[in-house]
C-alpha positions in Angstrom: 56.0 77.0 44.1 58.5 76.9 41.2 57.7 78.0 37.7 57.4 75.6 34.8 58.8 75.9 31.3 56.1 77.3 29.0 56.5 74.4 26.5 52.9 74.4 25.3 52.9 78.1 24.4 52.8 79.0 20.7 56.0 80.6 19.5 55.8 82.6 16.3 59.0 84.3 15.1 59.0 87.9 14.0 60.1 86.7 10.6 57.1 84.4 10.2 54.7 87.0 11.5 55.8 89.3 8.6 55.4 86.4 6.1 51.9 85.6 7.4 50.9 89.3 7.3 51.9 89.4 3.7 48.9 87.1 2.9 46.8 90.3 3.1 48.5 91.6 -0.1 47.7 88.6 -2.3 44.5 86.9 -3.5 46.0 83.4 -3.0 48.7 82.0 -0.6 50.2 78.6 -0.2 51.8 77.2 3.0 53.9 74.2 2.0 55.9 72.1 4.4 56.1 68.5 5.6 54.1 67.3 8.7 55.3 68.8 12.0 56.5 72.2 10.7 53.4 74.0 12.3 51.6 75.0 9.1 48.1 74.7 10.7 49.3 76.2 14.1 50.9 79.2 12.4 47.9 80.0 10.2 45.4 79.5 12.9 47.4 81.8 15.2 47.5 84.4 12.5 43.8 84.1 11.7 42.7 84.4 15.3 44.6 87.7 15.7 43.4 89.0 12.4 39.8 88.6 13.6 40.6 90.0 17.0 42.2 93.2 15.5 39.6 93.5 12.7 36.1 92.7 13.9 34.5 92.8 10.4 37.0 90.2 9.0 35.5 86.8 8.1 37.5 83.6 8.1 36.1 80.4 6.6 37.9 77.1 7.2 37.8 73.7 5.5 39.8 70.7 6.7 40.2 68.0 4.1 40.1 64.5 5.6 39.7 62.2 2.6 40.7 62.2 -1.1 37.0 62.3 -2.1 36.0 65.2 -4.4 32.4 64.7 -3.3 33.3 65.1 0.4 35.5 68.0 -0.5 32.6 69.8 -2.2 30.2 69.0 0.7 32.7 70.5 3.1 33.2 73.5 0.8 29.5 74.2 0.9 29.2 73.7 4.6 32.0 76.3 5.2 29.6 79.0 4.0 26.8 78.1 6.4 26.5 81.7 7.5 25.4 82.4 3.9 22.4 80.0 3.4 21.6 81.3 -0.1 25.2 80.9 -1.2 25.3 77.4 0.3 22.2 76.3 -1.6 23.5 77.7 -4.8 26.8 75.9 -4.4 25.0 72.6 -3.7 22.8 73.1 -6.8 25.9 73.8 -8.9 27.8 70.8 -7.7 31.6 70.4 -8.0 32.7 72.2 -11.2 33.8 69.7 -13.8 34.6 72.1 -16.7 35.6 75.7 -17.1 32.0 76.8 -17.8 31.0 75.5 -14.4 34.1 77.1 -12.8 33.0 80.4 -14.4 29.6 80.0 -12.9 31.1 79.2 -9.5 33.1 82.5 -9.7 30.0 84.4 -10.5 28.1 82.9 -7.6 30.9 83.7 -5.1 31.2 87.2 -6.5 27.5 87.9 -6.3 27.3 86.6 -2.7 30.5 88.1 -1.3 31.5 91.2 -3.4 29.1 93.5 -1.5 31.0 92.8 1.8 33.3 95.6 2.8 35.1 93.1 5.1 38.2 91.1 4.1 37.3 87.4 3.6 39.7 84.6 4.0 39.1 81.0 3.0 41.5 78.5 4.5 41.8 75.0 3.0 44.0 72.7 5.1 45.6 69.3 4.2 45.1 69.9 0.5 47.6 67.1 -0.2 45.0 64.5 0.6 43.1 65.3 -2.7 45.0 63.2 -5.1 42.9 64.3 -8.0 44.4 67.4 -9.7 41.0 68.8 -10.8 41.0 71.4 -8.1 44.1 73.3 -9.4 42.4 74.9 -12.5 39.5 76.1 -10.2 42.0 77.7 -7.8 43.9 79.4 -10.6 40.7 80.8 -12.0 39.3 82.0 -8.7 42.6 83.7 -7.8 42.2 86.0 -10.8 38.4 86.4 -10.8 37.3 86.9 -7.2 36.9 90.4 -5.6 40.0 92.0 -4.0 38.6 91.5 -0.5 38.7 87.7 -0.8 41.8 85.6 -0.1 42.4 81.9 -0.6 44.9 80.2 1.8 46.0 76.7 0.9 47.9 74.4 3.3 49.6 71.2 2.0 52.5 68.9 2.5 53.2 68.9 -1.2 53.5 71.5 -3.9 50.1 72.7 -5.1 51.1 74.5 -8.3 53.8 73.5 -10.7 56.5 75.9 -11.8 54.6 77.1 -14.9 51.4 77.8 -12.8 53.4 79.6 -10.2 55.0 81.8 -12.9 51.6 82.5 -14.4 50.3 83.5 -10.9 53.2 85.9 -10.4 52.7 88.4 -7.7 49.2 87.2 -7.2 50.7 84.3 -5.1 52.1 84.5 -1.7 54.3 81.4 -0.9 55.2 80.5 2.7 57.8 77.7 2.7 59.8 75.4 5.0 62.4 78.0 5.5 59.8 80.5 6.8 58.6 78.0 9.3 61.9 76.5 10.4 63.6 78.2 13.4 67.0 79.7 12.7 69.8 79.4 15.3 69.1 82.8 16.9 65.3 82.0 17.0 66.0 78.7 18.8 67.7 80.7 21.5 64.7 83.1 21.7 62.3 80.1 21.8 64.3 78.6 24.7 64.2 81.9 26.5 60.4 82.1 25.9 60.1 78.6 27.5 62.3 79.7 30.4 65.0 77.2 29.4 68.8 77.6 29.3 70.1 76.7 25.8 73.2 77.3 23.8 73.5 77.5 20.1 76.7 77.4 18.1 
């Protein structure tokens, strides 16, 4: 019985592995690329191995499916279902509409999660669907105020932070871009070899 090309296997380049692992060194990370570049696949691949290699690591995920802030906040609260008290506090607070409420949100998250010795990762996918820009100030504030063990990972087709915001974040921000996800010529050859295909690259 002949062997078949391993076309459905996930192929992550060594270069991309290094970029993904760099997320651990920053409180906030963005993965920005158009549809089809494998943002979700790469981050999920990395997160699964992270949990496998570090049993005490916690990963929370939220997939945005509409541009509704109300639905976003409901999903954000549900993501912490393993922390019932935190979930109830977040529901009671509601979506923060001013910086006073954002400060309260930060305090609630700090109180609930700072005692954990484990690294905590919160992944928000398809952030581009939220057309309202009210989330950006919240993310900027949390990136500076949450405990060191907490990391925010944001996936989007569009830029999340403008140039000024990126400069203000400085080395707090890890940016994974199209060029990190796109295969270079020699990596195409490696991918073909992985799939048991013959391929030539110029």
